[in-house]
C-alpha positions as CSV (number, residue, x, y, z in Angstrom):
1,M,-1.9,25.1,30.1
2,T,-1.2,22.0,28.2
3,C,2.1,20.5,27.3
4,I,2.7,19.0,24.2
5,N,2.7,15.3,24.5
6,R,6.2,14.0,22.8
7,R,4.3,10.8,21.8
8,D,1.6,12.3,19.9
9,L,3.8,14.6,18.4
10,G,6.1,11.7,17.1
11,L,2.4,9.9,15.6
12,L,1.8,13.3,13.9
13,V,5.3,13.6,12.2
14,L,5.4,9.6,11.4
15,R,1.8,10.1,9.9
16,A,2.4,12.7,7.8
17,G,6.1,11.4,6.4
18,T,4.6,8.4,5.7
19,G,1.3,9.6,4.7
20,A,3.1,11.8,2.3
21,V,5.6,9.3,0.7
22,L,2.2,7.3,0.2
23,T,0.2,9.9,-1.5
24,A,3.1,10.7,-4.3
25,H,3.6,7.2,-5.3
26,G,-0.3,7.0,-5.4
27,L,-0.5,10.0,-7.6
28,Q,2.6,8.8,-9.6
29,K,-0.3,6.1,-10.6
30,L,-3.5,7.3,-10.9
31,T,-2.4,11.1,-12.5
32,G,1.7,10.4,-13.7
33,M,2.1,13.3,-11.5
34,F,5.8,13.3,-9.8
35,G,7.2,11.5,-13.6
36,G,4.9,8.8,-13.1
37,G,3.3,6.5,-15.2
38,G,-0.6,7.9,-14.7
39,I,-3.4,5.2,-15.4
40,E,-2.4,4.0,-18.4
41,G,1.2,3.1,-17.6
42,T,0.6,2.1,-14.8
43,T,-2.0,-0.5,-16.3
44,A,0.3,-1.6,-19.2
45,A,3.7,-2.1,-15.9
46,M,0.6,-3.9,-13.5
47,E,-0.3,-6.0,-16.9
48,A,3.7,-6.6,-16.9
49,M,4.3,-7.8,-13.7
50,G,1.7,-10.1,-14.1
51,F,-1.5,-8.6,-12.2
52,H,-4.8,-9.0,-13.9
53,P,-7.2,-7.2,-14.7
54,P,-4.3,-5.2,-14.8
55,K,-6.6,-2.1,-15.1
56,H,-8.1,-2.6,-11.6
57,S,-5.3,-3.4,-10.4
58,A,-3.4,-0.2,-11.2
59,L,-6.6,1.7,-9.7
60,A,-6.3,-0.4,-6.6
61,A,-2.7,0.1,-6.2
62,G,-3.2,3.8,-7.0
63,V,-6.0,4.3,-4.5
64,G,-4.6,2.3,-1.8
65,E,-1.3,4.2,-1.9
66,A,-2.9,7.7,-2.2
67,G,-5.8,7.4,-0.2
68,G,-4.5,5.6,2.4
69,G,-1.7,8.1,2.4
70,V,-3.9,11.0,2.9
71,L,-5.9,9.5,5.3
72,L,-2.9,8.9,7.3
73,A,-1.4,11.8,6.8
74,L,-4.7,13.1,8.4
75,G,-4.8,10.4,10.7
76,L,-8.6,10.1,10.0
77,A,-9.8,6.5,9.8
78,T,-6.3,5.1,10.9
79,P,-6.9,1.6,11.2
80,A,-8.2,1.7,7.4
81,A,-5.7,3.8,6.2
82,G,-2.8,1.6,7.7
83,A,-4.4,-1.5,6.3
84,A,-5.1,-0.5,3.2
85,A,-1.6,0.9,2.3
86,A,0.1,-2.6,4.3
87,G,-2.1,-4.5,2.0
88,T,-0.8,-2.4,-1.0
89,M,2.7,-2.8,-0.2
90,A,2.6,-6.3,0.1
91,G,1.9,-6.7,-3.9
92,A,4.8,-4.5,-4.5
93,V,6.7,-6.5,-2.2
94,A,5.7,-9.6,-4.1
95,V,6.9,-8.1,-7.6
96,H,10.6,-7.1,-5.6
97,A,11.1,-10.5,-3.8
98,P,12.9,-11.7,-6.7
99,A,15.2,-9.5,-6.7
100,G,16.1,-10.1,-3.0
101,F,15.5,-7.7,0.2
102,F,17.9,-4.2,-0.6
103,A,16.2,-1.6,-2.7
104,M,19.6,-1.0,-4.5
105,G,19.6,-4.3,-6.0
106,G,15.8,-3.9,-6.8
107,G,14.8,-5.8,-3.8
108,Y,11.5,-5.3,-1.4
109,E,13.2,-3.5,1.4
110,Y,11.4,-0.2,0.6
111,P,7.8,-1.5,0.0
112,A,8.1,-3.6,3.0
113,F,9.3,-0.7,5.3
114,L,6.1,1.1,4.0
115,G,3.9,-1.5,4.9
116,F,4.8,-2.3,8.3
117,T,5.2,1.3,8.8
118,A,1.5,2.2,7.9
119,A,0.5,-1.3,9.5
120,A,2.1,0.1,12.8
121,I,0.4,2.9,12.9
122,G,-3.0,1.4,11.6
123,L,-2.6,-0.8,15.1
124,T,-1.2,2.0,17.3
125,G,-3.6,4.8,16.1
126,A,-3.0,8.3,15.2
127,G,-2.4,10.0,18.2
128,R,-4.2,13.2,19.9
129,Y,-3.1,15.5,17.2
130,S,-5.4,13.7,14.5
131,L,-9.1,14.0,12.8
132,D,-9.4,10.6,14.6
133,H,-9.1,12.3,17.8
134,A,-11.3,15.4,16.9
135,T,-14.0,13.2,16.0
136,G,-14.0,11.1,18.8
137,H,-12.6,8.3,17.5
138,V,-15.8,7.2,15.5
139,L,-13.7,5.3,13.1
140,D,-11.0,4.4,15.2
141,Q,-12.6,1.6,17.3
142,P,-11.4,-2.1,17.9
143,W,-13.9,-3.7,15.4
144,V,-12.6,-1.2,12.7
145,V,-8.9,-2.5,13.3
146,A,-10.0,-5.9,13.2
147,L,-12.2,-5.7,10.1
148,A,-9.7,-3.5,8.3
149,F,-6.7,-5.5,8.5
150,A,-8.6,-8.9,8.4
151,G,-10.1,-7.4,4.9
152,S,-7.0,-5.8,3.6
153,A,-4.9,-9.3,4.6
154,L,-7.4,-11.1,2.7
155,A,-7.5,-9.2,-0.3
156,A,-3.0,-9.2,-0.5
157,A,-3.5,-12.9,-0.2
158,A,-5.9,-13.3,-3.3
159,V,-3.9,-10.5,-5.5
160,V,-0.9,-11.8,-4.5
161,G,-1.9,-15.7,-5.0
162,R,-3.7,-14.6,-8.0
163,R,-0.3,-13.3,-9.5
164,A,1.8,-16.3,-8.6
165,K,-0.7,-18.7,-10.2
166,G,-0.9,-16.8,-13.1
167,Q,3.0,-16.8,-13.5
168,A,3.3,-20.3,-12.7
169,S,0.7,-21.0,-15.5
170,A,2.6,-19.0,-18.1
171,E,6.1,-20.8,-17.2
172,E,4.4,-24.2,-17.7
173,E,3.1,-23.0,-21.0
174,P,5.1,-24.6,-23.7
175,G,7.2,-21.7,-25.5
176,D,6.7,-21.2,-29.3
177,E,8.9,-23.5,-30.9
178,S,8.5,-23.7,-34.7
179,V,10.2,-26.5,-36.7
180,E,12.0,-25.6,-39.7
């Protein structure tokens, strides 16, 4: 008789909860489910937030959240799933950072928490109760961890940096000052 491993059960609960939240957020962006804007609304929001090209940014955010969330919940390709979700949340943190830390004031507390949780799961692994375990950890190898997190960090830095550069340029442009 095999005893249930509490650590692996805890990882299952953490993966399922985090994955479900991320999936719901991604589906809001991609399909408009759960009161979201769908791809059109998300594209408009991305443009307003300074992400360019906005439609690509909307798709990347939606797929990073929904795809990363589903994979985390299943415990499949866990390093890549955790890295993708964490990288996506880095963009969300950049948007909310000017409002401070706490979510109550519009701050980055919530996306940071989701990002750190996804990253921790990606680094720790999915545990025994997962598709990674069932497949012999084919997609949960040390090289996958390194590649996924390096790629995600580079992509997040590029996207956030590009947004910051665009915002700085927009602030430096002279306003439409007409003289009457």
